[in-house]
N, CA, C and O of each residue as an XYZ file, in Angstrom:
128
protein
N      26.527     17.652      5.167
C      25.128     18.086      5.181
C      24.502     17.780      6.541
O      23.697     16.858      6.678
N      24.871     18.537      7.500
C      24.334     18.309      8.852
C      23.002     19.022      9.000
O      22.879     20.209      8.698
N      22.021     18.292      9.463
C      20.697     18.913      9.651
C      20.639     19.586     11.012
O      21.185     19.074     11.989
N      19.984     20.723     11.073
C      19.862     21.416     12.362
C      18.991     20.595     13.304
O      17.910     20.149     12.921
N      19.451     20.396     14.519
C      18.683     19.604     15.493
C      17.350     20.251     15.813
O      16.353     19.568     16.049
N      17.344     21.567     15.820
C      16.082     22.259     16.125
C      15.871     23.411     15.160
O      16.833     24.024     14.697
N      14.643     23.701     14.861
C      14.345     24.809     13.947
C      13.293     25.704     14.547
O      12.452     25.241     15.318
N      13.322     26.961     14.213
C      12.313     27.877     14.742
C      11.081     27.848     13.849
O      11.181     27.745     12.626
N       9.943     27.939     14.472
C       8.692     27.875     13.710
C       8.591     29.079     12.769
O       9.047     30.174     13.098
N       8.002     28.870     11.623
C       7.874     29.967     10.656
C       6.910     31.029     11.174
O       7.027     32.205     10.830
N       5.953     30.605     12.007
C       4.981     31.571     12.540
C       5.631     32.459     13.584
O       6.309     31.960     14.482
N       5.439     33.748     13.485
C       6.041     34.659     14.469
C       5.396     34.463     15.839
O       6.058     34.616     16.866
N       4.115     34.127     15.856
C       3.435     33.952     17.143
C       3.944     32.709     17.860
O       3.837     32.591     19.081
N       4.489     31.802     17.096
C       4.957     30.564     17.706
C       6.430     30.665     18.043
O       7.265     30.698     17.139
N       6.765     30.715     19.296
C       8.175     30.779     19.692
C       8.679     29.418     20.155
O       9.820     29.289     20.597
N       7.831     28.415     20.052
C       8.230     27.079     20.505
C       9.149     26.436     19.474
O       8.985     26.645     18.272
N      10.109     25.658     19.943
C      11.018     24.953     19.035
C      10.426     23.598     18.697
O       9.738     22.987     19.514
N      10.699     23.135     17.484
C      10.169     21.833     17.089
C      11.214     21.076     16.287
O      12.148     21.678     15.758
N      11.065     19.777     16.195
C      12.011     18.958     15.433
C      11.429     18.669     14.051
O      10.384     18.028     13.941
N      12.091     19.134     13.006
C      11.605     18.895     11.629
C      11.641     17.409     11.289
O      12.687     16.770     11.405
N      10.507     16.860     10.870
C      10.459     15.438     10.520
C      11.077     15.235      9.136
O      11.908     14.345      8.950
N      10.680     16.042      8.186
C      11.247     15.932      6.838
C      11.644     17.313      6.338
O      11.163     18.326      6.847
N      12.510     17.350      5.355
C      12.997     18.651      4.872
C      11.856     19.498      4.318
O      11.773     20.690      4.613
N      10.980     18.897      3.524
C       9.905     19.671      2.888
C       8.698     19.846      3.790
O       7.734     20.522      3.432
N       8.758     19.234      4.957
C       7.577     19.333      5.833
C       7.921     20.104      7.093
O       8.887     19.768      7.778
N       7.153     21.124      7.406
C       7.398     21.924      8.614
C       6.279     21.667      9.611
O       5.115     21.971      9.349
N       6.641     21.109     10.748
C       5.610     20.806     11.747
C       5.903     21.540     13.042
O       6.966     21.364     13.637
N       4.958     22.366     13.479
C       5.132     23.078     14.746
C       4.486     22.275     15.864
O       3.592     21.465     15.620
N       4.935     22.497     17.063
C       4.324     21.742     18.165
C       2.880     22.183     18.347
O       2.535     23.323     18.038
N       2.050     21.302     18.839
C       0.611     21.595     18.944
C       0.351     22.735     19.916
O      -0.748     23.290     19.937
N       1.343     23.090     20.719
C       1.136     24.191     21.678
C       1.084     25.535     20.962
O       0.558     26.507     21.505
N       1.615     25.596     19.773
C       1.633     26.873     19.052
C       0.213     27.288     18.717
O       0.003     28.338     18.109
């Protein structure tokens, strides 16, 4: 069960990569 080091933001406008803190929590970088 390897977790992806980086995930793409769910928002299409946000192309910035972010590091998921928890599985159920999606946090985008504040630049988005």
